VEXLOZA-714602 format. One record per residue (C-alpha): x, y, z; residue number from 1. Coordinates in steps of 0.05 Angstrom, whole numbers. Last residue first. Layout:
<recs>
       xx       yy       zz     i
        X        Y        Z   NUM
...
</recs>
This chain:
<recs>
       xx       yy       zz     i
       10     -164      236   477
      -63     -153      221   476
      -82     -161      148   475
     -125     -120       82   474
      -93     -131       22   473
     -111      -91      -41   472
      -92     -105     -116   471
      -76      -78     -183   470
      -99        0     -179   469
      -79       40     -234   468
      -22       89     -224   467
        3       77     -304   466
       57       38     -281   465
       15       -7     -246   464
        3       -5     -161   463
      -10      -53     -111   462
      -48      -27      -50   461
      -24      -48       22   460
      -69      -43       78   459
      -44      -47      157   458
     -101      -62      202   457
      -96      -37      273   456
     -165      -55      325   455
     -208      -29      378   454
     -218       34      378   453
     -206       35      307   452
     -134       50      269   451
     -113       40      193   450
      -47       36      171   449
      -15       43      105   448
       23        9       52   447
       37       31      -15   446
       69      -23      -64   445
       99        1     -128   444
      120      -22     -196   443
       70      -82     -213   442
       51     -129     -270   441
      -16     -154     -278   440
      -25     -228     -283   439
      -80     -226     -219   438
      -24     -183     -179   437
       47     -186     -209   436
      119     -177     -193   435
      176     -183     -239   434
      230     -156     -193   433
      250      -98     -246   432
      204      -44     -217   431
      187      -64     -131   430
      187       17     -115   429
      168        5      -37   428
      123       52       -9   427
      126       80       63   426
       75       86      128   425
       15      125      103   424
      -32      140      157   423
     -106      125      165   422
     -131      147      230   421
     -189      138      278   420
     -221       97      234   419
     -294       67      261   418
     -335       81      202   417
     -277       50      155   416
     -275       -5      196   415
     -353      -21      196   414
     -349       -3      123   413
     -289      -58      105   412
     -322     -111      151   411
     -391      -98      114   410
     -362     -108       49   409
     -315     -172       69   408
     -391     -196       98   407
     -421     -178       30   406
     -374     -233       -5   405
     -324     -205      -57   404
     -340     -233     -131   403
     -345     -160     -155   402
     -277     -141     -128   401
     -241     -205     -155   400
     -273     -183     -231   399
     -246     -111     -214   398
     -178     -133     -190   397
     -174     -176     -258   396
     -201     -108     -297   395
     -151      -66     -264   394
     -178       -7     -221   393
     -175       65     -240   392
     -241       81     -203   391
     -271       38     -147   390
     -319      -17     -172   389
     -382       -8     -128   388
     -413      -52      -72   387
     -415        4      -26   386
     -359      -22       17   385
     -313      -24      -47   384
     -329       43      -59   383
     -310       61        8   382
     -244       30       -2   381
     -227       65      -65   380
     -251      128      -35   379
     -202      117       20   378
     -144       95      -30   377
     -151      152      -54   376
     -145      195       -2   375
      -87      161       13   374
      -54      178      -55   373
      -70      247      -46   372
      -25      254       13   371
       32      248      -41   370
       98      259       -7   369
       79      221       62   368
      136      227      100   367
      170      164      117   366
      162      107      180   365
      208       61      182   364
      184       -9      169   363
      158      -51      233   362
       85      -53      225   361
       94      -55      141   360
      122     -133      146   359
      183     -163      115   358
      236      -98      145   357
      282     -144      169   356
      286     -217      145   355
      301     -263      205   354
      253     -239      257   353
      197     -231      200   352
      199     -300      185   351
      157     -304      250   350
      100     -267      226   349
       96     -321      157   348
       84     -380      204   347
       46     -350      256   346
       -2     -342      189   345
      -30     -271      203   344
     -106     -261      218   343
      -82     -249      297   342
     -126     -185      305   341
     -194     -204      280   340
     -196     -262      328   339
     -258     -306      297   338
     -281     -353      345   337
     -274     -425      321   336
     -308     -474      280   335
     -245     -507      251   334
     -195     -460      269   333
     -131     -494      296   332
      -94     -491      361   331
      -45     -548      356   330
       12     -513      329   329
       70     -531      272   328
      107     -467      246   327
      152     -483      193   326
      191     -427      168   325
      243     -438      108   324
      286     -379       90   323
      329     -368       28   322
      313     -297       21   321
      291     -301      -53   320
      260     -365      -36   319
      210     -344       27   318
      185     -408       52   317
      127     -418       91   316
       94     -482      130   315
       42     -465      164   314
        1     -508      228   313
      -62     -483      261   312
     -104     -552      251   311
     -141     -515      187   310
      -78     -522      147   309
      -27     -472      120   308
        8     -466       53   307
       63     -432       31   306
      107     -398      -25   305
      126     -321       -9   304
      174     -277      -52   303
      195     -216      -20   302
      165     -154      -54   301
      131     -128       11   300
      109     -196       24   299
       93     -231      -38   298
       47     -292      -68   297
       37     -370      -85   296
       -6     -414      -43   295
       21     -480      -58   294
       -8     -549      -73   293
       13     -539     -156   292
       18     -458     -155   291
      -34     -411     -135   290
      -27     -335     -142   289
      -80     -327     -204   288
      -52     -308     -267   287
     -103     -268     -324   286
      -97     -301     -396   285
     -177     -310     -392   284
     -172     -384     -403   283
     -132     -380     -326   282
      -56     -385     -320   281
      -35     -409     -258   280
       19     -385     -213   279
       85     -412     -223   278
      118     -452     -163   277
      101     -520     -185   276
      134     -510     -251   275
      195     -484     -221   274
      191     -540     -171   273
      192     -588     -233   272
      248     -555     -263   271
      289     -559     -197   270
      282     -634     -203   269
      238     -667     -147   268
      262     -691      -74   267
      335     -686      -79   266
      336     -613     -110   265
      373     -589      -53   264
      318     -546      -27   263
      277     -608      -26   262
      320     -655        9   261
      332     -590       61   260
      253     -583       63   259
      245     -658       84   258
      288     -658      140   257
      268     -596      165   256
      193     -630      158   255
      213     -680      197   254
      243     -650      265   253
      181     -607      256   252
      141     -664      267   251
       87     -701      215   250
       12     -723      208   249
      -15     -725      134   248
      -94     -736      118   247
     -124     -671       90   246
     -130     -663       11   245
      -96     -744       -4   244
     -150     -768       54   243
     -169     -835       30   242
     -199     -885       69   241
     -233     -830      110   240
     -257     -821      180   239
     -292     -765      198   238
     -291     -744      269   237
     -245     -669      264   236
     -274     -623      322   235
     -228     -584      365   234
     -222     -590      433   233
     -235     -535      468   232
     -209     -463      490   231
     -251     -414      513   230
     -285     -345      486   229
     -344     -376      461   228
     -309     -427      426   227
     -225     -428      410   226
     -197     -485      380   225
     -156     -547      406   224
     -118     -604      376   223
      -76     -662      420   222
      -10     -675      397   221
       14     -745      377   220
       82     -769      406   219
       65     -839      393   218
        9     -845      332   217
      -51     -895      354   216
      -87     -920      286   215
     -160     -917      279   214
     -169     -865      228   213
     -104     -902      188   212
      -47     -860      186   211
      -14     -822      136   210
       52     -815      153   209
      113     -777      184   208
      145     -788      250   207
      208     -830      220   206
      223     -783      164   205
      291     -811      151   204
      293     -785       80   203
      291     -844       34   202
      233     -867       81   201
      189     -807       65   200
      194     -791        2   199
      178     -845      -47   198
      173     -908       -6   197
      129     -869       51   196
       91     -826       -1   195
       73     -886      -38   194
       47     -919       23   193
        0     -865       49   192
      -35     -865      -21   191
      -43     -931      -27   190
       -2     -970      -80   189
      -26     -992     -151   188
       18     -939     -178   187
      -28     -904     -224   186
      -88     -913     -196   185
      -68     -894     -125   184
      -40     -838     -149   183
     -105     -815     -191   182
     -150     -829     -130   181
     -101     -787      -89   180
     -115     -730     -146   179
     -189     -739     -132   178
     -178     -723      -59   177
     -138     -660      -82   176
     -198     -628     -127   175
     -248     -650      -81   174
     -205     -597      -23   173
     -238     -544      -56   172
     -203     -473      -75   171
     -239     -448     -133   170
     -185     -417     -189   169
     -231     -398     -247   168
     -248     -407     -325   167
     -185     -463     -332   166
     -243     -520     -326   165
     -313     -486     -347   164
     -342     -463     -284   163
     -401     -488     -242   162
     -390     -563     -250   161
     -442     -593     -201   160
     -421     -635     -140   159
     -461     -696     -145   158
     -395     -731     -174   157
     -360     -716     -109   156
     -405     -757      -68   155
     -391     -814     -110   154
     -320     -800     -103   153
     -322     -796      -32   152
     -366     -869      -19   151
     -318     -904      -66   150
     -263     -875      -31   149
     -297     -901       35   148
     -323     -865       89   147
     -332     -872      164   146
     -362     -811      199   145
     -376     -855      267   144
     -438     -837      316   143
     -490     -857      272   142
     -451     -918      248   141
     -508     -967      221   140
     -557     -909      209   139
     -512     -880      150   138
     -482     -812      140   137
     -465     -800       70   136
     -504     -738       52   135
     -473     -697      104   134
     -398     -708       83   133
     -400     -652       29   132
     -337     -637      -17   131
     -341     -560      -23   130
     -381     -542      -83   129
     -341     -500     -139   128
     -307     -562     -184   127
     -293     -525     -249   126
     -228     -552     -260   125
     -185     -492     -229   124
     -155     -514     -160   123
      -92     -511     -196   122
      -77     -584     -181   121
     -144     -606     -203   120
     -131     -566     -268   119
      -67     -597     -281   118
      -92     -669     -278   117
     -148     -649     -332   116
     -221     -630     -334   115
     -251     -632     -405   114
     -293     -700     -387   113
     -322     -682     -324   112
     -390     -662     -344   111
     -393     -724     -373   110
     -390     -757     -305   109
     -328     -796     -283   108
     -338     -872     -274   107
     -265     -895     -273   106
     -210     -851     -258   105
     -143     -854     -291   104
     -159     -831     -365   103
     -227     -793     -340   102
     -176     -742     -306   101
     -165     -714     -372   100
      -82     -713     -396    99
      -49     -643     -384    98
       -7     -664     -327    97
       12     -737     -356    96
       17     -796     -313    95
       75     -848     -309    94
      133     -816     -346    93
      178     -811     -280    92
      169     -732     -283    91
       98     -737     -281    90
       93     -797     -221    89
      150     -745     -189    88
       99     -690     -199    87
       39     -721     -180    86
       67     -736     -115    85
       88     -671      -99    84
       21     -644     -113    83
        1     -691      -56    82
       58     -669      -15    81
       31     -591      -24    80
      -37     -617       -4    79
      -19     -646       57    78
       -9     -571       87    77
      -81     -581       85    76
      -94     -619      154    75
      -25     -621      174    74
      -48     -659      238    73
       19     -655      285    72
       66     -700      316    71
      110     -673      371    70
      190     -689      350    69
      206     -625      354    68
      181     -621      427    67
      115     -600      458    66
      115     -611      538    65
       58     -659      570    64
        8     -628      609    63
      -45     -676      613    62
     -106     -643      599    61
      -66     -592      555    60
      -36     -636      506    59
       25     -610      467    58
       46     -565      503    57
       84     -495      506    56
      141     -489      466    55
      187     -532      420    54
      255     -517      387    53
      285     -528      312    52
      332     -464      295    51
      378     -446      248    50
      370     -514      203    49
      412     -503      139    48
      385     -507       62    47
      408     -435       53    46
      371     -419      118    45
      321     -460      164    44
      275     -451      213    43
      242     -509      258    42
      183     -495      304    41
      140     -536      346    40
       80     -497      380    39
       37     -508      441    38
      -23     -489      477    37
      -42     -431      430    36
      -78     -373      463    35
      -65     -322      400    34
      -37     -274      451    33
       -3     -326      495    32
       27     -353      433    31
       49     -283      413    30
       79     -261      484    29
      123     -337      479    28
      142     -327      405    27
      166     -253      428    26
      206     -280      498    25
      234     -333      448    24
      258     -288      404    23
      290     -240      448    22
      328     -294      495    21
      353     -328      420    20
      377     -250      398    19
      349     -248      334    18
      386     -192      283    17
      455     -223      297    16
      427     -293      263    15
      420     -349      302    14
      473     -395      313    13
      511     -366      376    12
      450     -376      413    11
      451     -449      412    10
      418     -490      365     9
      373     -543      378     8
      381     -608      338     7
      350     -655      295     6
      389     -685      237     5
      379     -654      167     4
      341     -671       98     3
      310     -599       85     2
      230     -599       97     1
</recs>
């Protein structure tokens, strides 16, 4: 992220709401709770670094301390960079976002004829199945999943197009793999070389690369996950010739440089960033909280622009608060045990130390002036658990609820059955903040705490001006 020299700040440089020792203690406790071996953290405010620090180890086996220069596998945090590369080419007039992808990729199947570059960026191409590598395994290399760009493309073309382009947002790696093919076709360069020439080298990002699968990376962190309750090595064995959906490696120090340049308008014009950070509009006119390579949302009325990676990395921006938090860990969730108590992104969680009141769990408890709302919300959750659409919900939310899987309904039913309390916390009046849920403007956020014997969950209900329910979010903090 922003273009800065690497430094570690003194206590005096931290915001008055965050004491350095207290923050360190909190982070160490949170890492222990999540069983994270190592973390490299960069925090920037108004384009300037306020923290660049590391905790724990980059290698459990060798007890190597993590540092701000430790190189982490960014996994899907690659996607914002792929999107920015496409936007750079569009800004240069080298491509159009509204051209069909067949203009840039040879051999696309007839069913892809209506797909545009823009729809790949927003995951609205209509390609629904996940990109599958299983059909590509060969007896020649039974222990290496070594895939060429052509092999991956041919696998992608076998995926069915389940929706009309622009009909639905379905997050799939395939979209960003195809964007990488477009980048290589338009530039005549390898994907990683274009990113290095356009972004990394000019910004002095010496630890950032899209490495060759066989390349040895100095200071690279080992990756881990949790399996059967124990720490285990994470398995990411596929060797991809083109990994524009998942192949970037970087450090907290380098990403701090990048973010400074991004906010200063030195990576892309601000108009391009505004376009990237605008929710996609689907064919029916509804909005989905995803832009070009960035997940879009808000937390208690504070806008959040972010992306995470399955290897345990978060890149989180709160633009209205002038805050960026980059949290790179080496504990991923690929094939991992599920821990319902730690589903909040670490980067977003840490942002709460710089933005007071960002989380419902830390909000001042207020008297419940409308207890009937709590009863209505419990009824809505119970209806969802029964596979019914609750009363007085917006049409877009009804569509989302109908598409929810059985596991989500069963989890909701389990929590309601085990409920010991459901307590009002506070409400946020968000009139005038131009906040939307699935394209519908909202005016209030109501926050509640649900406690069972084994967990504490927080629920935020987004409400329209005519008291219809526009969204429900459940999370742990």
